[in-house]
C-alpha positions in Angstrom: 0.0 0.0 0.0 2.8 2.4 0.9 4.5 1.6 -2.4 1.5 2.6 -4.4 1.1 5.8 -2.5 4.8 6.8 -3.0 4.6 5.9 -6.7 1.6 8.2 -7.2 2.9 11.1 -5.2 6.6 10.8 -6.0 7.1 8.9 -9.2 10.6 7.6 -10.0 11.6 8.3 -6.3 13.0 5.7 -4.0 12.1 5.3 -0.3 12.9 3.4 2.9 10.7 3.1 6.0 11.0 1.6 9.5 8.1 -0.8 9.1 10.3 -3.6 10.2 10.7 -1.9 13.7 7.2 -0.4 13.9 4.0 -1.6 12.4 2.8 1.9 11.8 6.0 2.8 9.8 6.3 6.2 11.4 9.5 7.2 9.5 9.8 7.3 5.7 13.0 8.3 3.9 12.6 9.3 0.2 15.3 10.2 -2.3 15.9 10.2 -6.0 18.8 9.7 -8.4 21.7 10.5 -8.6 21.8 10.0 -4.8 22.5 6.6 -3.4 21.1 5.6 0.0 22.1 2.7 2.2 20.2 1.7 5.3 22.5 1.5 8.4 20.1 1.2 11.3 16.4 1.4 12.2 14.3 1.3 15.3 10.9 2.4 16.5 12.0 6.1 16.8 15.1 6.3 14.6 16.0 5.6 10.9 19.7 6.0 10.0 21.0 5.9 6.4 24.2 6.8 4.6 23.7 9.1 1.6 26.3 9.2 -1.2 26.5 12.4 -3.1 28.5 12.6 -6.4 31.9 14.3 -6.0 31.4 14.6 -2.2 32.1 12.5 0.9 29.2 10.4 2.1 27.0 11.8 4.8 25.0 10.0 7.5 21.4 11.1 8.2 19.3 10.0 11.1 15.6 10.7 10.9 13.9 11.0 14.3 10.2 10.7 15.3 10.3 10.6 19.1 7.6 9.2 21.3 5.2 11.5 23.2 6.0 9.6 26.4 9.2 10.6 28.3 9.8 7.0 29.4 10.0 5.9 25.7 12.2 8.8 24.7 14.9 7.3 26.9 15.2 4.6 24.3 15.8 7.3 21.7 18.6 8.8 23.7 20.2 5.4 24.1 19.9 4.7 20.3 21.7 8.0 19.5 24.5 7.2 21.9 24.9 3.7 20.5 24.8 4.9 16.9 27.5 7.5 17.6 29.8 4.9 19.2 29.0 1.9 17.0 29.3 3.6 13.6 32.1 6.0 14.7 29.9 8.9 13.7 32.2 11.4 15.4 34.4 10.9 12.3 31.6 11.3 9.8 29.4 14.1 8.7 26.3 13.4 10.7 22.8 15.0 10.5 20.1 14.2 13.0 16.7 15.8 12.1 13.1 15.3 13.0 10.5 15.6 15.7 12.1 15.1 19.2 8.9 15.9 21.1 11.2 17.6 23.8 12.4 21.1 24.3 16.0 21.9 25.5 15.4 25.2 27.3 12.4 26.8 29.0 12.3 29.7 26.5 11.5 27.2 23.8 8.0 27.0 25.3 5.5 29.8 24.6 3.9 29.6 28.1 5.5 32.0 30.6 4.8 29.5 33.4 7.5 27.2 32.0 10.6 28.5 33.6 12.2 25.5 35.3 14.6 23.1 33.7 13.0 19.7 34.0 14.6 16.2 34.1 13.6 15.5 30.6 15.4 18.7 29.4 18.5 17.6 31.3 18.4 14.1 29.7 18.1 15.7 26.2 21.0 18.1 26.9 23.3 15.3 28.2 22.6 13.2 25.2 23.5 16.0 22.8 26.6 16.8 24.7 27.7 13.2 24.8 27.2 12.5 21.0 28.6 16.0 20.0 25.4 17.3 18.3 24.2 20.9 18.2 21.6 23.0 16.3 22.4 23.8 12.7 22.0 27.4 11.9 18.4 28.0 11.1 16.1 30.8 9.9 12.6 32.0 10.1 10.4 30.7 12.9 11.7 29.5 16.3 8.7 27.4 17.6 7.9 24.6 15.2 4.8 23.1 16.7 1.5 24.4 18.0 -1.6 22.7 19.5 -3.9 24.8 17.3 -6.3 25.4 20.2 -7.6 29.0 20.3 -8.8 28.5 23.9 -5.4 27.5 25.2 -2.7 28.2 22.5 0.7 26.6 23.0 3.8 26.6 20.8 7.1 24.8 21.3 10.3 24.0 19.4 10.0 20.3 19.0 11.6 19.9 15.6 15.3 20.3 15.2 18.2 19.8 12.7 21.3 18.7 14.6 24.8 18.3 13.2 28.2 17.5 14.5 31.6 19.2 13.9 32.5 17.1 10.9 29.3 18.2 9.2 30.2 21.9 9.7 33.8 21.2 8.4 32.4 19.7 5.3 29.5 22.1 4.7 30.2 25.3 6.5 27.6 27.2 4.6 24.7 24.8 5.3 21.6 26.1 7.0 18.0 25.0 7.8 14.8 26.9 7.2 11.6 26.1 9.1 8.6 26.9 6.9 4.9 27.5 7.7 3.1 24.4 8.9 0.2 24.7 6.4 -2.1 21.7 7.1 0.2 20.1 9.7 0.8 21.0 13.3 4.6 20.7 12.7 6.8 23.1 10.6 8.6 21.4 7.7 12.4 21.8 7.6 14.2 22.7 4.4 17.9 21.9 4.5 20.4 23.7 2.2 24.0 22.4 2.0 25.4 25.5 0.3 23.6 28.6 1.3 25.1 31.6 -0.5 26.6 33.9 2.0 26.4 37.7 1.7 29.5 39.3 0.3 31.0 41.3 3.1 33.0 44.5 2.8 36.5 45.0 4.1 37.3 42.9 7.1 38.0 44.9 10.3 41.5 44.7 11.8 41.8 42.2 14.6 44.9 42.1 16.8 46.1 38.5 17.5 47.8 38.1 20.9 50.3 35.7 19.6 52.1 38.5 17.7 53.6 39.6 20.9 55.6 36.4 21.0 57.5 37.3 17.9 61.0 38.7 18.8 60.6 41.6 16.3 57.2 42.7 17.6 58.3 45.5 20.0 61.0 46.9 17.6 58.5 46.9 14.7 55.8 48.6 16.7 58.2 51.3 18.0 59.6 52.0 14.6 56.1 52.3 13.1 55.0 54.6 15.9 58.1 56.9 15.4 57.7 57.0 11.6 54.1 58.1 12.0 55.1 61.0 14.2 56.0 61.2 17.8 53.2 63.5 18.9 49.5 63.2 18.3 47.4 66.1 19.6 44.1 65.2 18.0 42.1 62.0 17.5 42.7 62.3 13.8 46.4 62.1 14.3 46.1 59.2 16.6 43.9 57.4 14.1 46.5 57.9 11.4 49.2 56.5 13.6 47.1 53.4 14.5 46.3 52.8 10.8 50.0 53.0 9.9 50.8 50.5 12.7 48.0 48.3 11.5 49.6 47.8 8.1 52.9 47.0 9.7 51.4 44.4 12.0 49.5 42.8 9.1 52.8 42.5 7.2 54.5 40.9 10.2 51.6 38.4 10.6 51.5 37.5 6.9 55.3 37.0 6.6 55.6 34.9 9.7 52.3 33.3 10.7 50.1 33.2 7.6 48.6 29.7 6.9 49.7 28.7 10.3 48.4 25.1 10.0 50.5 24.5 6.9 53.5 26.0 8.6 53.1 23.6 11.5 52.8 20.6 9.2 55.8 21.7 7.1 58.0 22.3 10.2 57.0 18.9 11.6 58.0 17.2 8.3 61.4 18.9 8.4 61.9 17.8 12.0 61.1 14.2 11.1 63.4 14.2 8.1 66.3 15.5 10.2 65.6 13.0 13.0 65.8 10.1 10.5 69.1 11.4 9.0 70.5 11.9 12.5 69.8 8.3 13.4 71.4 7.0 10.2 74.4 9.3 10.3 74.9 10.9 13.8 76.8 14.2 13.7 76.9 17.4 15.9 75.5 19.4 13.0 72.5 17.1 12.5 71.8 17.1 16.3 72.0 20.9 16.4 69.7 21.2 13.3 67.3 18.8 15.0 67.2 20.9 18.1 66.6 24.1 16.2 63.8 22.5 14.1 62.2 21.1 17.2 62.2 24.6 18.8 60.7 26.1 15.7 58.0 23.4 15.5 57.0 23.9 19.1 56.9 27.6 18.7 54.7 27.4 15.6 52.5 24.9 17.3 52.0 27.2 20.3 51.2 30.1 17.9 48.6 27.8 16.2 47.0 26.9 19.5 46.9 30.6 20.6 45.3 31.6 17.2 42.4 29.1 17.4 42.0 29.8 21.1 41.4 33.5 20.5 39.0 32.7 17.6 37.1 30.2 19.7 36.6 32.6 22.6 37.2 29.8 25.1 38.6 31.1 28.3 38.3 28.1 30.6 41.2 26.3 29.0 44.8 27.5 29.1 47.2 27.6 26.2 50.1 25.2 26.2 48.0 22.1 26.9 47.8 21.2 23.2 44.1 21.9 22.9 44.5 23.1 19.3 42.1 20.6 17.9 39.4 21.6 20.3 39.9 25.3 19.8 39.8 24.8 16.0 36.5 22.9 16.1 34.9 25.6 18.3 36.2 28.4 16.1 34.8 26.7 13.0 31.4 26.1 14.6 31.2 29.7 15.9 32.0 31.0 12.5 29.2 28.9 10.9 26.6 29.7 13.6 27.3 33.5 13.7 27.1 34.0 10.0 24.0 36.2 9.2 22.4 35.1 6.0 19.2 37.2 6.0 17.0 39.5 8.0 13.4 38.9 8.8 11.4 42.1 9.2 8.4 42.4 11.5 6.1 42.5 8.5 7.4 39.2 7.3 9.7 40.5 4.6 12.9 38.5 4.1 16.0 40.6 3.2 19.1 38.8 1.9 20.8 41.5 -0.2 24.1 42.4 1.5 23.9 46.1 1.0 20.3 46.3 2.2 21.2 44.1 5.3 24.1 46.5 6.1 21.9 49.6 5.9 19.2 47.9 8.0 21.8 47.0 10.7 23.2 50.5 10.8 19.8 52.1 11.0 18.8 49.7 13.7 21.8 50.5 15.9 21.3 54.2 15.2 17.8 54.0 16.5 19.0 52.3 19.7 22.1 54.5 20.4 20.8 57.8 19.2 19.5 60.3 21.8 15.7 60.3 22.4 13.4 63.3 21.8 15.7 65.2 19.5 13.9 65.9 16.2 16.8 67.4 14.2 20.4 66.7 13.7 21.8 70.0 15.0 20.6 69.4 18.5 22.6 66.3 19.3 25.9 68.3 19.1 24.7 70.7 21.9 23.2 67.7 23.7 26.6 66.0 23.7 28.4 69.2 24.8 26.1 69.5 27.7 27.2 66.1 28.9 30.8 67.5 29.1 30.6 70.6 31.3 34.2 70.5 32.2 36.4 71.2 29.3 40.0 72.4 29.6 43.1 73.3 27.7 46.8 73.0 28.7 46.8 76.8 29.4 43.7 76.6 31.6 45.2 73.7 33.6 48.3 75.7 34.3 46.3 78.8 35.3 44.1 76.6 37.6 47.2 75.2 39.3 48.6 78.7 39.7 45.4 79.9 41.2 45.3 77.1 43.8 48.9 77.8 44.9 48.8 81.6 44.7 45.6 82.3 46.6 41.9 82.8 46.1 40.5 83.4 42.6 39.3 86.7 41.3 35.8 87.5 42.6 33.5 88.5 39.8 31.2 90.4 42.1 34.0 92.5 43.6 36.1 93.1 40.5 35.6 95.7 37.7 37.6 96.8 34.7 38.3 100.4 33.7 38.8 101.5 30.1 39.7 104.6 28.2 39.3 105.3 24.5 37.0 102.2 23.8 33.7 102.3 22.1 30.5 101.1 23.7 30.5 98.0 21.6 34.0 97.1 22.6 33.2 97.6 26.3 30.1 95.4 25.9 32.2 92.7 24.3 34.7 92.7 27.1 31.9 92.6 29.7 30.2 89.6 28.0 33.5 87.7 27.6 34.9 88.2 31.1 31.8 88.6 33.2 33.3 91.7 34.9 31.4 95.0 35.3 32.6 98.2 33.8 33.7 100.6 36.6 33.8 104.4 36.7 36.3 106.8 38.3 37.2 107.6 41.0 38.3 104.1 42.0 37.3 103.1 45.4 38.8 100.3 47.4 37.4 99.4 50.8 35.8 102.8 51.0 39.0 104.7 50.1 38.8 106.8 46.9 42.0 106.6 44.8 43.0 109.4 42.4 42.9 108.5 38.7 45.9 110.6 38.0 49.5 109.4 38.0 51.0 109.3 41.5 53.6 112.0 42.0 55.2 112.6 45.4 57.2 115.7 44.1 54.2 117.5 42.6 52.1 116.7 45.7 49.1 116.0 43.3 48.1 112.7 44.8 45.1 113.3 47.0 43.6 110.8 49.4 40.2 111.4 50.7 39.9 110.5 54.4 37.2 107.9 55.1 34.3 109.5 56.9 32.7 106.4 58.6 35.4 104.3 60.4 32.8 102.1 62.1 31.4 101.0 58.7 34.9 100.1 57.5 35.6 98.1 60.7 32.3 96.3 60.3 33.1 95.5 56.6 36.5 94.1 57.5 34.9 91.8 60.1 32.4 90.5 57.5 34.9 89.8 54.8 35.2 86.0 54.1 38.8 85.2 53.7 41.2 82.6 55.1 42.3 83.5 58.6 45.9 84.4 57.7 44.9 86.6 54.9 42.2 88.3 57.0 44.9 89.1 59.6 47.1 90.6 57.0 44.3 92.8 55.7 43.5 94.0 59.3 47.2 94.8 59.8 47.4 96.7 56.5 44.4 98.8 57.6 45.9 99.5 61.0 49.1 100.6 59.3 47.2 102.8 56.9 45.3 104.4 59.8 48.5 104.8 61.8 50.3 106.5 58.8 47.3 108.9 58.2 47.2 109.9 61.9 51.0 110.2 62.1 50.9 112.5 59.0 48.1 114.6 60.6 50.0 115.0 63.9 53.2 115.8 62.1 51.5 118.6 60.1 49.8 120.0 63.3 53.2 119.9 65.0 54.8 121.8 62.2 52.0 124.3 62.1 52.4 125.0 65.9 56.1 125.5 65.5 55.6 127.9 62.6 53.1 129.9 64.5 55.4 130.0 67.5 58.3 131.3 65.3 56.1 133.8 63.7 54.9 135.2 67.1 58.5 135.3 68.3 59.7 137.2 65.2 56.7 139.6 65.7 57.9 140.3 69.3 61.4 141.0 68.2 60.3 143.3 65.4 58.1 145.3 67.7 60.9 145.7 70.2 63.4 146.8 67.6 61.1 149.0 65.6 59.6 151.3 68.2 60.8 154.2 66.2 58.8 153.2 63.2 55.8 155.2 62.3 52.3 153.9 62.9 51.7 153.3 59.2 54.8 151.1 58.9 53.7 149.1 61.9 50.3 148.5 60.3 51.9 147.3 57.0 54.2 145.0 59.0 51.3 143.5 60.9 49.3 142.9 57.7 52.3 141.2 56.1 52.7 138.9 59.2 49.0 138.0 59.0 49.2 137.2 55.3 52.1 134.8 56.0 50.2 133.1 58.8 47.2 132.6 56.6 49.3 131.2 53.8 50.9 128.7 56.1 47.5 127.6 57.4 46.2 127.2 53.9 49.1 125.0 53.0 48.3 122.7 55.8 
């Protein structure tokens, strides 16, 4: 009956089923020429075949239709382990695909209540880990099964396409696509062995840590840095210096470590050849050559291990334990899994054009990283500047250090600038730039008016107006907020100024008294010596003396 159905639906196609292990024949494998299929194993839940592809290595495919019961799925896990060990599938390209009726992680269940890792999940995980299987890169939908019940909708990822490392090594561009279920409750899986990858642009520079082990690394970097210029005051200069160093490091890597696997194999073959010749004809030269080649081979082997370790991003294993094979496999698998073939938009549109994918990715990250609520492009510059309120230059740093060491800074409220011969526009510009007010003459400092003229002791033109309210000045001095030592110095300066003012006053009064005394004495003498003068002469003399006295008083 099955043969007649297959002949009608798929004429000239061949098929194999597991009817010998299950009366219902739950698994049917169909193929057509030029493929050649050989049955390897079958059970109630598994059907394993070997597929020969022209001009390619044979591949092993295991079709799975797991039971709905967890107890019966244990037999499936045992079958997979026995297959992997009995057929040495760790050395073959192995694909395991089908309905496993079991999820691996809680997020593969649509219900938010499923958050705990169950025993069935752990058994499935352990089996995959033991046989070395993992999910092939897939596209489109994540959940592949639904109960199709509107009252209680549930979706799960029950269908998978699992491969081993040998499969990825043979078909690195293979991928799986889960399509819409249509009439079934499961999503069909379409497997492609050679998915065309998008053509990428220039590869970004990646620094490999093993370059530091080369004896010429430090001299090469220093020479490149000096040739690009010693100083770099801007980010553009620094970028140019780094680009110049990038080309130098790329040349160092290509000349010494390119095709590192081939270099290791070639160094090993040279070492074996010298060892054979040293055994046949021992000589100091051959033994020394063997020693040098062994050192070179071990060095290149360590570089190879470091290279694949960095590409695999495995940090829980240390270099030097000869884990190169493991690192290489992990690096190959990561490269295959992380390759982005297409983008699926929210509206269901599938984008596979490389340029369109690049623009979509750039716009996506711009929407995430761009500032919110800024409608036009000129604002983000000011927005970014507001995030950096403290900007400085080398000159401002020096002035700031000088201010800290020299004393308090200039007080904007207590400082003014005076100008002469400037226009109103120029004065306003200075005011807006400095924040200082424009003062007017006469200049006053702590209540004392200072003359705007040039100080001249000889011409006696400097006039100092005596403060009228000493109590107000003393009160002001007490309210000044200065460090204690500077406040003391200010008080001492005022005391000295007051002392000098009063000393000058007393000195002038003393000189005036002496002058009046000398004038009165001369008046007495003149009267005694000039008794014979006439009355008119005496009056003229007295008027002269009075005039001299008044002039002296005016001078004071």
